[in-house]
C-alpha positions in Angstrom: 0.0 -0.1 -0.4 1.3 3.5 -1.1 -0.2 6.7 -1.3 0.4 8.4 -4.6 2.3 11.5 -4.8 -0.5 13.9 -5.9 -2.6 12.2 -3.4 -0.1 12.5 -0.7 0.5 16.2 -1.6 -3.2 17.2 -1.2 -2.9 15.3 2.3 -0.1 17.2 3.3 -1.8 20.3 2.3 -4.9 19.7 4.3 -3.0 18.4 7.4 0.0 20.9 7.4 2.4 17.9 7.9 3.4 14.7 6.5 0.6 11.8 7.2 1.5 9.1 9.6 2.3 5.6 8.4 -1.3 4.7 9.4 -2.9 7.8 7.9 -1.1 7.4 4.6 -2.6 3.8 4.7 -6.0 5.0 5.4 -6.3 7.6 2.9 -4.5 5.6 0.3 -7.4 2.8 1.1 -10.3 5.4 1.2 -9.2 7.2 -1.5 -9.0 4.2 -3.9 -11.3 3.7 -6.8 -13.0 1.1 -4.6 -14.0 3.5 -2.1 -13.8 6.6 -3.5 -15.6 6.5 -7.1 -12.9 8.5 -8.5 -13.7 7.4 -12.0 -16.9 6.7 -11.8 -18.9 9.2 -9.7 -19.3 12.0 -11.8 -21.3 9.7 -14.2 -23.9 8.5 -11.4 -25.9 11.7 -11.6 -27.1 10.2 -14.2 -29.1 7.9 -12.6 -32.8 8.9 -10.8 -32.9 7.5 -7.5 -35.9 9.4 -5.7 -39.4 8.5 -5.6 -42.5 8.2 -3.0 -41.4 5.0 -2.2 -37.4 5.9 -1.6 -37.2 6.1 2.2 -33.2 5.9 2.0 -31.3 5.9 -1.5 -27.6 5.6 -2.4 -25.0 6.6 0.2 -25.8 4.5 2.9 -24.9 0.7 3.5 -28.4 -0.3 1.8 -31.2 1.5 0.2 -34.3 1.6 2.1 -37.5 1.4 0.1 -41.5 1.3 1.4 -43.6 -1.1 0.0 -46.8 0.2 -1.8 -50.1 0.8 -0.1 -50.8 0.9 3.5 -49.4 -1.9 5.5 -47.6 -2.6 8.7 -46.3 -5.5 10.5 -47.7 -8.1 12.9 -47.6 -5.8 15.6 -48.9 -2.9 14.3 -46.0 -1.3 14.0 -45.1 1.3 10.7 -44.7 0.9 7.0 -43.0 -2.1 6.0 -39.9 -1.4 4.4 -37.3 -3.9 2.6 -33.4 -3.3 2.2 -31.5 -3.4 -0.9 -27.9 -3.7 -1.6 -25.5 -5.3 -4.1 -21.6 -5.9 -4.0 -19.1 -7.2 -6.0 -16.2 -9.5 -4.8 -14.2 -9.8 -8.4 -10.7 -9.7 -7.6 -10.8 -12.1 -4.3 -12.9 -14.5 -6.2 -10.3 -14.9 -9.2 -7.7 -15.3 -6.2 -9.5 -17.5 -4.1 -12.8 -18.5 -5.6 -14.4 -20.3 -2.3 -13.2 -17.8 0.2 -13.8 -14.3 -2.0 -17.5 -15.7 -3.1 -18.1 -16.3 0.3 -16.9 -13.3 2.0 -18.6 -11.4 -0.7 -22.3 -12.8 0.6 -21.1 -12.2 4.4 -20.5 -8.2 3.5 -23.6 -7.8 1.5 -25.6 -9.4 4.6 -23.9 -7.0 6.8 -24.6 -4.0 4.9 -28.2 -4.9 5.2 -27.8 -5.7 9.1 -26.2 -2.2 9.3 -30.1 -0.7 8.3 -32.1 -2.7 11.1 -32.9 -5.2 8.9 -33.3 -9.0 8.7 -31.8 -10.4 5.4 -34.3 -12.6 3.6 -33.1 -13.2 0.3 -29.7 -13.3 -1.9 -29.3 -12.9 -5.7 -26.1 -14.1 -7.6 -25.0 -12.8 -10.7 -21.9 -14.6 -11.8 -19.4 -14.0 -15.0 -16.5 -16.4 -16.0 -14.7 -17.2 -19.1 -15.5 -20.0 -21.7 -17.1 -22.8 -20.3 -14.8 -25.3 -22.4 -11.6 -23.9 -20.6 -10.4 -25.6 -17.3 -9.4 -22.7 -15.2 -13.3 -21.3 -15.7 -14.3 -24.5 -14.8 -12.2 -24.2 -11.5 -13.2 -20.8 -10.6 -17.2 -21.6 -11.4 -17.0 -24.2 -9.0 -15.3 -22.8 -6.5 -17.4 -19.7 -6.4 -20.7 -21.8 -6.3 -19.9 -23.5 -3.4 -18.2 -20.7 -1.3 -21.9 -18.5 -2.1 -23.7 -21.7 -1.2 -21.8 -22.6 2.0 -22.1 -19.1 3.3 -26.0 -18.7 2.3 -26.7 -22.0 3.5 -25.2 -21.5 6.7 -26.4 -18.5 7.5 -30.0 -19.5 6.6 -30.6 -16.8 3.9 -32.0 -18.0 0.8 -30.6 -17.5 -2.6 -33.3 -17.4 -5.1 -32.3 -15.5 -8.1 -29.4 -14.7 -10.0 -27.9 -15.1 -13.4 -24.6 -17.0 -15.1 -22.8 -15.7 -18.3 -20.0 -17.5 -20.0 -17.7 -14.9 -22.3 -14.0 -15.3 -23.3 -13.2 -11.8 -21.9 -14.3 -12.6 -18.5 -11.1 -15.0 -18.5 -8.7 -13.3 -16.9 -10.9 -11.8 -14.5 -14.4 -13.2 -13.0 -17.2 -11.4 -11.8 -19.2 -12.1 -8.5 -21.8 -10.2 -7.8 -24.2 -10.5 -4.9 -27.2 -8.5 -3.8 -29.2 -9.0 -0.9 -32.8 -7.9 0.1 -33.7 -7.5 3.9 -37.2 -6.7 5.7 -37.8 -3.8 8.5 -40.0 -1.1 9.0 -39.9 2.5 10.2 -39.9 1.7 13.7 -36.4 -0.4 13.6 -34.8 1.8 10.6 -31.3 2.4 11.6 -28.7 4.4 9.2 -25.0 4.8 8.9 -25.2 8.3 10.4 -23.5 9.1 13.7 -26.0 11.0 16.1 -24.5 12.7 19.1 -21.2 13.6 20.7 -20.6 11.4 23.8 -21.9 8.6 22.3 -19.8 5.3 22.5 -18.2 3.0 19.6 -18.7 -0.4 20.4 -17.1 -3.4 17.7 -19.3 -6.3 17.9 -18.3 -9.6 16.1 -14.9 -11.8 15.3 -11.9 -10.8 16.5 -9.6 -8.6 14.2 -6.8 -10.7 12.4 -4.3 -9.8 9.8 -6.3 -11.0 6.5 -7.5 -8.8 4.1 -5.1 -6.3 4.5 -5.0 -3.6 1.6 -8.3 -5.1 0.1 -9.6 -2.2 -1.0 -6.6 -1.1 -2.6 -6.2 -4.7 -4.6 -9.8 -4.2 -5.6 -8.7 -0.8 -7.2 -5.8 -2.1 -9.5 -5.7 -4.6 -12.7 -5.2 -8.3 -11.8 -1.6 -9.2 -12.6 -0.6 -12.7 -13.7 0.6 -13.8 -10.6 -2.3 -12.2 -8.8 -3.4 -16.1 -7.7 -0.2 -16.5 -5.2 0.6 -12.9 -4.6 -2.5 -11.2 -3.5 -3.8 -14.0 -1.8 -3.2 -12.0 1.9 -6.0 -9.3 0.5 -8.6 -12.1 0.3 -10.7 -12.2 3.5 -11.9 -15.7 5.0 -15.3 -15.9 6.1 -17.0 -17.4 9.4 -20.4 -18.0 8.5 -21.5 -19.6 11.9 -20.1 -16.1 13.5 -22.3 -14.4 11.0 -25.6 -16.5 11.7 -24.9 -15.2 15.4 -24.5 -11.7 14.5 -27.6 -11.9 12.6 -29.8 -12.6 15.4 -27.5 -10.5 17.8 -28.5 -7.4 15.7 -32.1 -8.4 15.8 -32.1 -8.0 19.6 -30.2 -5.0 19.8 -32.6 -3.4 17.2 -35.7 -4.6 18.5 -34.3 -3.4 22.0 -33.7 -0.1 20.5 -29.8 -0.2 21.6 -28.4 1.2 18.6 -28.1 4.7 17.1 -26.0 4.0 14.1 -24.4 1.3 12.3 -21.8 0.4 9.6 -20.6 -3.1 9.0 -16.7 -3.4 8.8 -15.6 -4.3 5.0 -13.6 -2.2 2.6 -10.9 -0.4 4.6 -11.8 -2.2 7.9 -12.3 -0.5 10.9 -10.5 2.6 9.5 -13.3 2.9 6.9 -16.5 1.8 8.7 -15.8 4.0 11.7 -14.9 7.2 9.6 -17.5 6.9 7.4 -20.0 6.5 10.1 -19.2 9.8 11.9 -18.2 11.8 8.9 -21.5 11.3 7.7 -23.1 12.7 11.1 -20.7 15.9 10.4 -18.8 14.7 13.7 -15.7 13.0 14.7 -14.1 9.9 17.0 -11.9 9.2 19.3 -10.7 5.6 19.0 -8.4 3.7 21.4 -7.1 0.8 18.7 -5.5 -1.2 21.5 -8.8 -2.1 23.0 -9.9 -3.8 19.9 -10.3 -7.5 20.6 -7.7 -9.2 18.4 -6.7 -12.8 17.5 -3.4 -12.6 16.3 -0.5 -11.3 18.7 1.3 -7.9 18.4 -1.1 -6.3 15.5 0.4 -3.3 14.7 -2.1 0.1 15.0 -1.9 0.0 11.1 -3.3 -3.7 11.0 -5.9 -3.2 13.5 -7.1 -0.4 11.5 -7.4 -1.5 8.2 -7.4 -5.7 8.3 -10.9 -6.6 6.7 -11.7 -9.4 9.2 -15.0 -10.4 8.5 -18.4 -10.9 10.6 -17.9 -7.5 12.4 -20.2 -4.5 12.9 -19.3 -0.8 14.4 -22.5 0.2 16.6 -22.8 3.8 17.8 -24.6 3.2 21.4 -25.9 5.5 24.2 -23.3 5.3 27.4 -26.3 4.3 29.3 -27.0 1.1 26.8 -23.3 -0.3 26.8 -23.6 -2.6 29.3 -26.7 -4.2 27.4 -25.1 -4.3 24.3 -22.0 -6.0 26.2 -24.6 -8.6 27.4 -26.0 -9.4 24.3 -22.7 -10.0 22.8 -21.9 -12.5 25.2 -25.1 -14.4 24.8 -24.5 -14.8 21.1 -20.8 -15.8 21.9 -19.6 -13.0 20.1 -16.3 -10.7 20.8 -17.6 -7.1 22.1 -15.1 -4.0 22.4 -16.0 -0.4 23.4 -13.3 1.1 21.6 -13.7 4.9 21.4 -16.6 7.7 21.3 -18.2 10.0 19.1 -16.6 13.3 19.2 -17.1 16.8 17.6 -13.7 16.9 16.8 -11.3 15.1 14.4 -11.3 11.7 13.6 -8.3 10.6 16.0 -6.9 6.8 16.7 -4.5 6.5 19.3 -2.3 3.3 20.2 -0.7 2.2 23.2 3.0 2.5 22.0 4.7 2.2 19.0 5.8 -1.4 17.5 9.5 -0.9 18.9 8.0 0.3 22.2 5.8 -3.3 22.1 8.7 -5.3 21.1 10.9 -3.9 23.9 7.9 -4.4 26.4 7.4 -7.8 25.9 11.2 -9.2 25.9 11.7 -7.0 29.2 9.6 -9.0 31.6 8.1 -7.7 34.6 8.9 -4.2 35.7 8.6 -2.6 32.3 7.8 1.1 32.0 4.5 2.0 31.0 4.3 2.5 27.4 3.0 5.9 26.0 0.0 6.2 24.1 0.5 7.5 20.4 -1.7 9.4 18.3 -1.4 7.3 14.8 -4.6 9.0 13.1 -5.9 13.0 13.6 -7.8 14.0 10.6 -10.8 15.6 9.5 -13.5 12.9 9.2 -15.1 14.2 6.1 -12.0 14.9 4.1 -10.8 11.7 4.7 -14.0 10.2 3.2 -14.9 12.7 0.6 -11.3 14.2 -0.1 -10.5 12.4 -2.9 -10.3 14.1 -6.2 -12.0 13.0 -8.9 -10.4 11.6 -12.1 -10.8 13.6 -15.6 -10.7 10.8 -18.4 -10.8 10.5 -22.0 -13.6 8.5 -23.5 -14.3 6.8 -27.0 -17.3 5.5 -28.1 -16.8 1.7 -29.3 -17.2 0.8 -32.8 -20.5 -0.6 -34.5 -20.3 -4.0 -35.5 -20.2 -4.9 -39.5 -23.0 -7.5 -40.5 -21.6 -11.0 -40.8 -24.1 -13.3 -40.5 -23.5 -16.9 -40.8 -25.1 -19.7 -42.8 -26.1 -22.5 -40.3 -28.6 -25.5 -41.1 -31.4 -24.6 -38.6 -31.8 -27.8 -36.6 -28.2 -27.6 -35.9 -28.3 -24.0 -34.6 -31.5 -24.8 -32.5 -29.4 -28.0 -30.7 -26.4 -25.9 -30.5 -28.2 -22.8 -28.7 -30.2 -24.7 -26.5 -27.3 -26.7 -25.1 -24.9 -23.5 -25.0 -23.9 -23.1 -21.1 -25.2 -19.5 -21.8 -28.7 -20.6 -22.4 -28.7 -23.9 -21.1 -30.4 -25.1 -17.1 -28.4 -23.3 -14.4 -30.2 -26.1 -12.1 -26.3 -27.5 -11.3 -25.7 -24.1 -9.7 -29.4 -23.1 -8.0 -29.7 -26.8 -6.5 -26.7 -26.2 -4.1 -28.4 -23.4 -2.9 -30.9 -23.6 0.1 -33.8 -21.5 -1.4 -36.6 -22.5 0.8 -34.7 -21.6 4.0 -37.0 -19.0 6.0 -40.2 -20.0 4.4 -41.1 -17.1 2.2 -39.9 -18.8 -1.2 -43.2 -18.6 -3.3 -41.4 -19.0 -6.7 -37.5 -20.0 -6.7 -34.8 -20.1 -9.0 -35.2 -21.4 -12.3 -38.2 -18.9 -13.2 -37.8 -15.7 -15.0 -38.1 -14.0 -11.3 -38.1 -15.6 -7.9 -40.9 -14.4 -5.8 -40.9 -14.2 -1.9 -43.9 -13.5 0.6 -43.6 -10.4 2.6 -46.7 -11.5 4.7 -46.2 -8.0 6.9 -47.5 -6.6 3.9 -49.5 -9.5 2.4 -47.2 -8.7 -0.8 -45.1 -10.8 -3.0 -41.9 -9.3 -3.7 -40.4 -10.3 -7.2 -36.4 -10.4 -7.6 -34.9 -10.5 -11.0 -31.1 -9.9 -11.1 -28.3 -10.2 -14.0 -26.7 -8.6 -17.0 -25.6 -9.7 -20.6 -22.3 -9.3 -21.5 -22.9 -10.5 -25.2 -25.1 -7.1 -25.5 -23.1 -5.0 -23.9 -19.7 -5.8 -25.2 -21.1 -4.9 -28.9 -23.4 -2.1 -27.5 -22.9 -0.6 -24.6 -25.7 2.0 -24.2 -28.3 -0.2 -26.1 -27.5 -3.3 -24.2 -27.4 -1.3 -20.7 -30.9 -0.3 -21.7 -32.3 -3.9 -23.1 -30.8 -5.3 -19.5 -33.1 -3.3 -17.7 -36.0 -3.6 -19.7 -35.2 -7.3 -19.5 -35.3 -7.5 -15.8 -38.1 -5.7 -15.5 -40.1 -8.0 -18.1 -39.1 -11.0 -15.9 -40.7 -9.4 -13.1 -44.0 -8.6 -15.1 -44.0 -12.2 -16.4 -44.8 -13.1 -12.6 -47.5 -10.7 -12.4 -45.5 -7.7 -10.3 -44.7 -4.3 -11.6 -41.1 -2.9 -10.8 -40.5 -1.1 -7.5 -36.8 -0.1 -7.6 -33.3 -1.4 -8.3 -30.0 -1.5 -7.4 -26.9 -1.5 -9.9 -23.3 -3.4 -9.6 -21.6 -1.2 -12.5 -18.5 -3.7 -13.7 -15.8 -2.3 -15.8 -12.0 -2.5 -17.1 -9.4 -0.1 -16.6 -11.2 3.4 -16.9 -7.8 5.2 -18.2 -8.0 3.2 -21.4 -10.3 5.6 -23.4 -12.1 2.7 -25.0 -12.9 0.8 -22.2 -14.3 4.2 -20.2 -16.6 5.1 -23.2 -17.6 1.6 -22.9 -18.5 1.9 -19.4 -19.9 5.6 -19.8 -22.6 3.9 -22.2 -23.4 1.3 -19.8 -24.1 3.9 -17.3 -26.3 6.1 -19.6 -28.1 3.5 -20.8 -29.2 1.8 -17.6 -29.9 5.3 -16.3 -32.3 6.0 -19.1 -34.2 2.8 -19.5 -34.8 2.9 -15.6 -36.1 6.2 -15.7 -38.5 5.5 -18.5 -39.7 2.8 -16.3 -40.3 4.8 -13.3 -37.9 2.4 -11.4 -35.5 4.4 -9.2 -32.1 3.6 -8.9 -31.7 3.7 -5.4 -28.1 2.1 -4.7 -25.2 0.0 -6.0 -21.6 -0.7 -6.5 -19.0 0.2 -9.0 -16.0 -1.9 -9.3 -13.7 -1.1 -12.2 -9.7 -2.1 -13.0 -11.3 -5.3 -14.2 -8.6 -6.0 -16.5 -6.0 -8.6 -16.5 -3.3 -9.9 -18.6 -6.2 -11.5 -21.0 -7.6 -7.9 -21.2 -10.3 -5.8 -20.1 -14.1 -7.4 -19.1 -17.0 -6.4 -21.3 -18.8 -3.5 -19.5 -21.2 -5.3 -17.5 -24.2 -3.5 -15.4 -25.4 -6.0 -13.3 -29.2 -4.6 -12.3 -30.9 -6.3 -9.4 -34.7 -5.2 -9.5 -37.6 -5.9 -7.3 -41.4 -5.5 -8.0 -44.4 -6.3 -5.7 -47.7 -7.7 -6.6 -50.8 -8.5 -3.9 -50.5 -12.2 -2.8 -47.5 -14.5 -3.7 -49.1 -16.8 -6.8 -47.7 -16.3 -10.1 -48.3 -17.8 -13.6 -46.1 -20.8 -14.0 -43.1 -20.6 -16.9 -44.4 -24.1 -17.9 -47.4 -24.5 -20.3 -50.2 -26.4 -19.4 -51.7 -29.3 -21.9 -54.2 -26.7 -23.0 -54.9 -23.1 -24.4 -53.4 -20.9 -26.9 -49.5 -19.6 -27.3 -49.1 -16.0 -28.1 -46.3 -13.9 -28.6 -46.2 -10.4 -27.1 -43.6 -8.4 -29.1 -41.8 -8.5 -32.5 -41.5 -11.4 -34.7 -37.9 -9.9 -35.6 -38.5 -10.1 -39.3 -37.4 -6.6 -40.2 -35.9 -5.8 -43.5 -32.4 -5.7 -42.0 -31.7 -8.7 -39.5 -30.9 -7.7 -36.1 -29.4 -10.3 -34.5 -26.4 -8.6 -32.7 -25.3 -9.3 -29.5 -27.2 -12.9 -29.9 -26.2 -16.7 -28.5 -26.6 -17.6 -31.9 -23.8 -15.2 -33.5 -21.6 -16.0 -30.5 -21.8 -19.5 -31.0 -21.2 -19.2 -35.1 -19.0 -16.3 -35.0 -20.9 -13.6 -36.7 -21.7 -10.2 -36.0 -24.7 -7.9 -36.3 -26.5 -4.4 -35.1 -28.4 -4.9 -31.8 -32.2 -5.1 -32.1 -34.5 -2.2 -31.7 -36.5 -1.9 -28.5 -40.0 -1.5 -28.2 -41.2 2.2 -28.4 -43.5 2.0 -25.1 -41.4 -0.2 -22.7 -42.8 0.9 -19.8 -46.5 0.3 -21.1 -45.4 -3.2 -22.3 -44.1 -4.1 -18.9 -47.3 -2.4 -16.9 -49.8 -4.4 -19.5 -48.0 -7.5 -19.6 -47.8 -7.5 -15.5 -51.8 -7.2 -15.7 -52.4 -9.9 -18.2 -50.0 -12.5 -16.3 -52.4 -11.9 -13.1 -55.4 -12.6 -15.2 -57.6 -15.8 -14.6 -57.3 -17.2 -17.7 -53.7 -17.0 -18.1 -52.3 -20.0 -18.1 -48.3 -19.8 -18.2 -46.0 -16.8 -19.1 -42.2 -16.6 -20.4 -40.2 -13.9 -20.8 -38.3 -14.2 -24.4 -34.6 -13.3 -23.7 -31.3 -15.1 -24.0 -31.6 -17.4 -26.9 -34.5 -16.1 -28.3 -37.5 -17.3 -29.2 -36.1 -21.1 -29.5 -34.7 -21.2 -26.6 -38.2 -19.6 -24.9 -39.9 -22.2 -26.4 -37.5 -25.3 -25.3 -38.3 -24.2 -21.8 -41.8 -24.1 -21.8 -42.4 -27.5 -22.8 -42.8 -30.6 -20.1 -43.0 -34.3 -19.9 -46.7 -33.3 -19.2 -47.5 -30.8 -21.8 -45.9 -29.7 -25.3 -46.3 -27.3 -27.9 -47.2 -26.9 -31.7 -46.5 -24.0 -32.9 -45.5 -22.1 -36.2 -44.1 -18.4 -36.9 -45.9 -16.7 -39.4 -43.9 -15.0 -41.9 -40.7 -16.6 -41.1 -39.4 -18.2 -44.1 -37.1 -15.5 -45.7 -35.5 -15.2 -42.3 -35.7 -18.5 -40.3 -32.8 -17.5 -38.2 -33.7 -14.0 -37.3 -37.2 -15.1 -36.1 -35.5 -18.0 -33.8 -32.6 -16.6 -32.3 -32.9 -12.7 -32.2 -32.8 -11.3 -28.6 -35.3 -8.2 -28.5 -36.0 -7.7 -25.2 -39.6 -6.5 -23.8 -40.9 -9.9 -25.3 -43.0 -12.5 -23.8 -45.0 -15.9 -24.3 -48.4 -16.0 -22.8 -50.3 -19.0 -22.8 -54.1 -18.3 -22.2 -57.7 -19.5 -22.5 -58.8 -16.0 -24.1 -56.5 -15.1 -26.6 -58.9 -12.2 -27.7 -58.6 -10.4 -24.2 -54.9 -10.4 -24.4 -54.6 -8.7 -27.8 -57.5 -6.3 -26.6 -55.0 -5.7 -23.4 -51.8 -5.1 -26.0 -53.8 -2.9 -28.7 -51.9 -0.2 -29.3 -49.1 -1.0 -27.3 -47.4 -4.2 -28.8 -48.3 -6.4 -31.6 -49.6 -9.6 -30.4 -48.8 -12.5 -32.7 -50.9 -16.2 -32.6 -48.0 -18.7 -32.5 -50.0 -22.5 -31.9 -51.4 -24.4 -28.9 -50.5 -27.0 -26.4 -50.2 -30.6 -26.5 -50.6 -33.0 -23.9 -47.9 -35.1 -25.4 -44.6 -33.4 -24.4 -43.5 -32.7 -27.7 -42.3 -29.5 -29.4 -42.6 -28.7 -33.0 -41.8 -25.4 -34.5 -42.5 -24.8 -38.0 -40.6 -22.0 -39.5 -41.3 -21.4 -43.3 -40.4 -24.6 -44.6 -38.7 -26.3 -42.0 -39.6 -27.7 -38.8 -37.8 -28.3 -35.6 -39.5 -31.7 -34.0 -38.2 -32.7 -30.7 -39.8 -33.5 -27.4 -39.3 -32.5 -23.6 -36.6 -35.3 -22.2 -34.4 -34.6 -25.4 -34.5 -30.8 -24.5 -33.8 -31.4 -21.0 -30.9 -33.9 -22.0 -29.3 -31.1 -24.2 -30.1 -28.3 -21.5 -28.3 -30.5 -18.9 -24.4 -29.3 -20.5 -23.2 -27.6 -17.2 -24.4 -30.5 -15.1 -23.0 -32.9 -17.1 -19.9 -31.7 -17.6 -19.6 -30.7 -13.5 -20.8 -33.9 -11.8 
């Protein structure tokens, strides 16, 4: 860790002296890209983050959103709130996939706790290099194992997410994890210190040396030797301690013992405690040697910056400290009163220097008392907000030329259905306990999950993901499509989008073309979310996802939630009756629009990205209404892999489909495989009612009807693709077959 010369100059000017070693390290971490958003913050104002449902927006550990309508919890207290947060743990998951992914889950759950909320659902969006590469499989298996181990142990269901494979993630995978929590207006806590004289109490695991410099590590390109050289920067998780912390936090919040809270994540105690008091316009005095430690002879800098997991920093009124200690003891958690909130600077002291400590340790009995050394004395606001923003050049990416392959239609269908990107992800989610907590009404494997929020008698739909094939060729248009795609997933379950959080992943922003792509995904995501009246209430930025293999595709993971009355939703699979309709374009434009499709990725072609619906908000709202109609039998979003994959996913051994795509003879590949978002398949007993609902909103095409034999027949011009549910299931088991 070293403070860059221009930053050191600013610090010296502010302090009027050279920084201490601890101060320099603290500034280096808190002014890193990971913490200060130096390259991205100027762009983030594009997002609309306000709305009548938004209680706490960006800037806290997690956002807080009120569920619509008049509702209160079982005790009759307050409006029901949900919390939303999302984080990345990309570099740690490359160096150590199990611990990197596991601690990513732990961190986002503690962000939820710090708002006074109980975690009720997780969503993970994962991105790796090509599936046929052994290193990609190694990372994939380790990451999934880490997420499942941690989530299952702490009893929080993982209910939604996505997995994508793309060659440009080979040297730098992405692990993005979102968490939804439940609270109400009576229990709400924020990360804003309230009052000088209140005590700062550290609760949770003892502090060790793991994760030192994690924030700095996350703000650099991955080096060729990162898997060995950067291992000390990766934290080690203890999910059983986290479970105890979750339950202890519930007691502390229920008893009103917490004035403010912050979890210890990036930059450890120094980051959490300084940010806590800075948000309140206050300072602190912390005695670092009071921190409970698990390793001997830790230095002030190590105590300050270690990113040991399962720790929370609480602001507590003096008269409540004893009770907080009792609660911590009951749950077998460490507890230290480390200092207090002040109206001055952020000050950290330490009982003696390392040299003095070594001398005292060797001198035996009769050693002179050690002096208390001031190792940090800075303005908290300057520490957190003083980093200058970067001024970077950007270039718009080139549009790809049209280069369409000629492929046999049956071969293309079989290839796309079995592609790792469109194949079943059952191997992943079967390792997650998605039933724990008995709130999961619709679990993973569907368009969106639904969690029962019984306190408000509402279903909470959750969708999370991105589409690297889309944003690699068209960052702006692809990001707009990702927002619409997630909203369509939610609408397919009969819910209306409520709010979203984003994890904006990019490569090295100092490269103009990379930064141009990053600008594109920010603007595209912001524009479509605003069009959908869905505020982006929080998020995370992860840059410098670059390695010797090159930069990652610009990847805007979006985790979106929506609400509906009740917890039921139409299934994805068809029933053995009813008419099948396509809502949206057939993809038969005068010029092909297959850009970003899995079809072109598999068969080495390129094309323009498809146009989006003209009235996306109306499409989403109408689809949600149709999904809730009694005549609706099944609804399925059409996205990755196009109409071909969506149809294949709807058939089962009990019900098949016989469909014909009208007018597709001249462009059968475009009709089957183009991936325009905002489209859906609707199986209904009342096709005329669906047409009437979408009149003036989107075209509706009748494709065919259901059968009772489990077969799928797709007539495209003079060609027919004929298969059955068993053959499709076998082809879609690509991941499971390879990794078992």
